[in-house]
C-alpha positions in Angstrom: 30.1 111.6 100.5 33.2 113.0 102.2 35.6 111.8 104.8 39.1 112.0 106.2 40.9 108.8 107.4 44.3 107.6 108.6 46.0 105.9 105.7 47.5 103.0 107.6 44.2 101.9 109.1 42.4 102.4 105.8 45.0 100.4 103.9 44.8 97.5 106.4 41.0 97.3 106.0 41.4 97.5 102.2 43.9 94.6 102.3 41.5 92.5 104.4 38.6 92.8 102.0 40.7 92.6 98.9 41.1 88.8 99.5 37.5 88.4 98.2 38.2 90.2 94.9 38.4 87.9 91.8 39.6 89.0 88.4 37.5 86.2 86.8 34.1 87.5 87.9 31.5 87.9 85.3 29.7 90.6 87.3 31.5 93.9 86.6 30.5 95.6 89.9 32.3 92.8 91.9 35.6 94.0 90.5 35.2 96.9 92.9 35.2 97.6 96.7 32.1 99.1 98.1 32.6 101.9 100.7 29.7 102.8 103.0 30.2 105.9 105.1 28.0 106.5 108.2 28.3 108.7 111.2 29.6 105.7 113.3 32.3 104.7 110.8 33.2 103.1 107.5 32.3 99.7 106.1 34.3 98.2 103.2 32.8 95.2 101.3 34.2 92.9 98.6 32.8 89.8 97.2 33.3 87.2 94.4 30.0 85.4 95.1 31.8 82.5 96.7 33.1 84.6 99.6 32.3 88.1 100.9 34.4 90.1 103.3 33.4 93.2 105.3 35.7 95.3 107.4 34.4 98.0 109.7 36.5 101.0 110.7 35.0 102.9 113.7 35.4 106.6 114.3 37.7 105.9 117.2 40.0 103.0 118.1 41.4 103.0 121.7 40.7 106.7 122.1 42.5 107.7 118.8 40.4 109.4 116.2 40.6 107.4 113.0 37.9 108.8 110.8 36.2 112.2 110.4 32.9 111.9 108.6 31.8 115.1 106.9 29.1 113.7 104.6 27.7 110.1 104.8 27.3 108.1 101.5 28.4 105.2 99.4 30.4 104.4 96.3 32.1 101.4 94.6 35.6 101.9 93.5 37.6 99.7 91.0 39.6 97.5 93.3 42.9 97.0 91.5 43.6 100.7 90.9 42.2 101.8 94.3 44.2 99.3 96.3 47.5 100.1 94.6 47.0 103.9 94.6 45.9 104.1 98.3 49.0 102.1 99.4 51.3 104.5 97.6 49.7 107.8 98.9 52.3 110.2 100.3 50.7 111.4 103.5 49.4 109.7 106.6 46.0 111.2 106.0 43.6 110.5 103.2 40.5 112.5 102.1 37.8 110.9 100.0 35.1 112.9 98.3 32.4 111.6 96.0 30.8 114.1 93.6 28.3 113.8 90.8 28.1 110.5 88.8 30.2 108.9 91.5 33.4 110.6 90.4 35.7 110.2 93.5 38.5 112.5 94.5 41.3 111.1 96.7 43.6 113.6 98.3 46.7 112.9 100.3 49.6 115.4 100.9 50.5 116.8 97.5 48.7 114.0 95.6 45.2 114.4 94.1 43.6 111.4 92.2 40.3 111.2 90.4 38.6 107.8 90.0 35.4 106.9 88.2 33.3 105.2 90.8 30.3 102.9 90.3 26.7 103.1 91.6 26.6 101.3 95.1 22.9 100.5 94.5 24.0 97.9 91.9 26.2 96.1 94.4 24.7 92.8 95.6 23.4 92.7 99.2 25.1 90.4 101.6 23.0 87.7 103.1 21.2 88.5 106.4 21.7 85.5 108.7 19.6 84.7 111.7 22.0 84.0 114.5 20.3 80.9 115.9 23.2 78.5 115.3 26.3 80.2 116.7 29.4 78.6 118.0 32.7 80.2 119.2 36.1 78.8 118.6 39.6 80.3 119.4 41.3 81.8 116.3 44.5 79.9 116.8 42.8 76.5 117.1 40.6 77.3 114.0 43.7 78.4 112.1 45.5 75.1 113.0 42.5 73.0 112.0 42.3 74.6 108.6 46.0 74.2 108.0 45.8 70.5 109.1 43.0 69.6 106.7 42.6 71.9 103.6 45.8 70.6 101.9 44.0 67.3 101.3 40.9 68.7 99.4 40.5 67.7 95.8 41.6 70.2 93.1 39.3 68.6 90.5 36.1 70.4 89.7 34.6 67.1 88.5 33.7 66.3 92.2 32.9 69.8 93.6 31.9 68.5 97.0 35.5 67.1 97.5 37.0 70.5 97.0 35.5 71.3 100.4 36.1 70.4 104.0 33.4 68.6 105.9 32.4 70.1 109.3 30.5 68.0 111.9 29.8 69.0 115.5 28.6 66.4 117.9 28.8 66.2 121.7 30.9 69.4 122.0 33.4 68.0 119.5 34.1 69.7 116.1 35.5 67.4 113.4 36.8 68.6 110.1 37.6 66.1 107.2 39.1 66.6 103.8 39.5 63.9 101.2 40.4 63.7 97.5 39.8 59.9 97.1 43.6 59.2 97.3 44.2 60.7 100.7 42.3 62.0 103.7 43.0 64.4 106.6 40.8 64.7 109.7 41.1 66.8 112.8 39.0 66.9 115.9 38.8 69.4 118.8 36.7 69.9 121.9 34.5 73.0 121.7 32.4 73.9 124.6 29.2 75.5 123.3 25.4 75.3 123.8 23.1 72.5 122.7 21.3 74.6 120.1 24.1 74.5 117.6 23.5 72.3 114.5 26.6 71.7 112.5 26.1 68.5 110.7 27.5 67.8 107.2 28.4 71.4 106.5 30.9 71.5 103.6 33.0 74.7 103.1 35.3 75.1 100.1 39.0 74.6 100.9 40.1 77.7 99.1 37.6 79.8 101.1 38.9 78.4 104.3 42.5 79.2 103.2 41.5 82.8 102.6 39.8 82.9 106.0 43.0 81.6 107.6 44.9 84.6 106.3 42.6 86.9 108.2 42.7 84.9 111.5 45.0 86.3 114.2 47.6 84.0 115.6 46.8 85.0 119.2 43.8 83.6 121.0 40.7 85.5 119.9 37.1 84.2 120.0 35.7 83.7 116.5 31.9 83.4 116.2 30.6 81.0 113.5 27.1 81.5 112.3 25.4 78.9 110.1 22.1 79.8 108.3 20.5 79.9 104.9 23.2 77.9 103.1 25.8 80.4 104.3 28.5 80.4 107.0 29.6 83.7 108.7 32.9 84.0 110.6 32.9 87.1 112.8 36.2 88.4 114.2 36.9 91.7 115.8 35.8 94.2 113.1 35.9 91.7 110.1 33.0 89.6 108.8 33.8 86.7 106.4 30.9 85.1 104.5 31.1 81.9 102.5 28.5 79.6 101.0 28.0 76.0 101.9 28.8 73.6 99.1 25.8 71.6 97.6 25.8 67.9 97.7 26.4 64.9 100.0 29.9 64.3 101.3 31.0 60.7 101.0 31.2 58.5 104.1 34.9 58.5 104.7 34.7 56.3 107.8 34.4 53.3 105.5 37.9 54.0 104.2 39.5 53.6 107.6 40.5 50.0 108.6 39.2 48.8 111.9 42.1 46.5 112.6 45.8 46.4 111.5 48.4 43.7 110.8 51.4 46.0 111.3 52.0 49.0 113.5 55.1 51.3 113.3 56.3 54.2 115.5 59.0 56.3 114.1 60.6 59.8 114.5 58.6 62.3 112.5 61.4 64.5 111.4 63.7 61.6 110.4 61.0 60.0 108.4 60.1 63.2 106.7 63.7 64.1 105.8 64.3 60.6 104.5 61.1 60.6 102.3 62.0 64.1 101.1 65.4 62.9 99.8 63.7 60.0 98.1 61.0 62.3 96.7 63.7 64.3 94.8 64.4 61.3 92.7 60.8 60.1 92.3 59.8 63.6 91.3 62.2 63.4 88.3 60.4 60.3 87.2 57.2 62.3 87.5 55.6 59.5 89.6 56.4 60.7 93.2 56.4 57.0 94.1 58.5 56.1 97.1 58.7 52.6 98.7 58.8 51.8 102.4 60.1 48.4 103.5 59.8 47.2 107.1 62.7 45.0 108.1 63.4 42.4 110.8 66.2 44.5 112.4 63.5 47.0 113.4 64.5 49.5 110.7 62.5 51.1 108.0 64.0 51.3 104.5 62.9 54.3 102.3 63.8 53.9 98.6 63.1 55.3 95.2 64.6 54.8 91.8 64.9 56.4 88.4 65.7 54.6 85.2 67.9 57.5 84.2 69.3 59.0 87.4 69.8 56.0 89.7 68.5 55.0 93.1 68.1 56.4 96.7 68.0 54.0 99.6 68.1 55.0 103.3 67.4 53.1 106.6 66.0 54.7 109.7 65.5 53.1 113.1 62.0 52.4 114.3 61.0 53.2 117.8 58.5 50.4 117.8 57.6 47.8 115.1 55.0 45.1 115.6 53.1 42.7 113.3 53.8 41.5 109.8 56.7 42.9 107.8 55.8 44.4 104.5 56.8 46.6 101.6 54.4 49.3 100.5 54.6 52.1 97.8 52.9 55.5 98.1 52.8 59.0 96.8 55.7 60.7 98.6 54.2 64.2 98.0 51.1 63.1 99.9 53.1 61.6 102.7 55.2 64.8 103.0 52.1 67.0 103.1 50.8 65.0 106.0 54.1 64.9 107.9 54.7 68.6 107.6 51.6 69.5 109.6 52.1 67.0 112.3 53.8 68.7 115.3 54.3 65.5 117.3 57.9 64.2 117.8 56.8 60.7 116.9 54.2 59.3 114.6 52.3 56.0 114.5 51.8 54.4 111.1 49.3 51.5 110.8 49.0 49.0 107.9 46.5 46.3 107.0 48.5 45.1 104.1 50.5 46.4 101.1 47.4 47.3 99.1 45.3 48.7 102.0 45.1 52.3 103.2 48.0 53.7 105.2 46.9 55.3 108.5 49.1 58.0 110.1 48.5 59.5 113.6 50.6 61.8 115.8 52.2 60.0 118.6 51.1 62.3 121.4 47.3 62.7 120.7 44.4 61.1 118.9 42.8 64.2 117.5 44.3 63.9 114.1 44.4 61.2 111.4 45.7 61.0 107.9 45.0 58.3 105.3 47.0 57.7 102.1 46.1 55.1 99.5 49.1 52.9 98.4 50.3 52.4 94.8 50.5 49.0 93.1 53.9 48.7 91.6 55.2 46.1 89.1 58.1 45.2 91.2 56.1 44.9 94.4 
């Protein structure tokens, strides 16, 4: 195998696939990046069995020659050394040549590096998916939906299914839900696709979606999503991102959401977030994160927290609208701040059914997003 390639394009593709490399893998070959060289271009592959990423570099991009293929072939190179070394090469061109026993020579400018490669035949094959269930979503929307849900997945491996985000597609609406039993985030969006798509109760690991998000462009690009054989494939430009579907049944989160409320509050998102953030500083010192919200007759909202050693924080902000029963409720301020940070709306609506019932948070300007936070029972009410 022998080729010459532009370093910057090569590096970019290496960085993309490197997101699938795990230092904790028990399969030695997966600590490497597989390089397949064909007359049409180069394919780089990396995998940690949970996710797999492929990046294709064509011979030409927009009329500019990127790769010269002298001899097709394949090799697996140790990722950590290969990634760092390629980034630091002195010239804009890189030559790779694989000789006997997969010994690989890398030449660039005055630098010449020799790496002991691995047999590509030992590298696991990526799943071949039948593209019967395919939907297309814009990259900026998908990136937003991931950001607005994954923060609420569980970090506990005792309930593996809750470490994922639930995907459901019905009547041209995609809904994503994340829940860790103490909070929930859901986001819906209209997706115009064909009737053949079956996206019911698909659960994808939150950490996999966060890695996918790093690859998604901010501009509007169509991302194809293929679901088959317990795998989901995201196809974008020259990158393919595979991740497996988590096993198990996701709990019915609809039962958590109250159908009616005793109290409804509308308040400025930024003012509430800033106020809770200040109270959080004190509650964090207590290692409880507990902040108390009290709704008052003068249409204000009191945010408070206290520390037996440091003191107390109390702040009042004006409500835009407050109706129903007045109440005091305590909650995890970190959870509340996580939700408020990803709401872009100027105002939010917070709904209560009582001081020990779930708190429901919605953006003021659309109904496509919902957050739920369970309250704390405190000794002083």
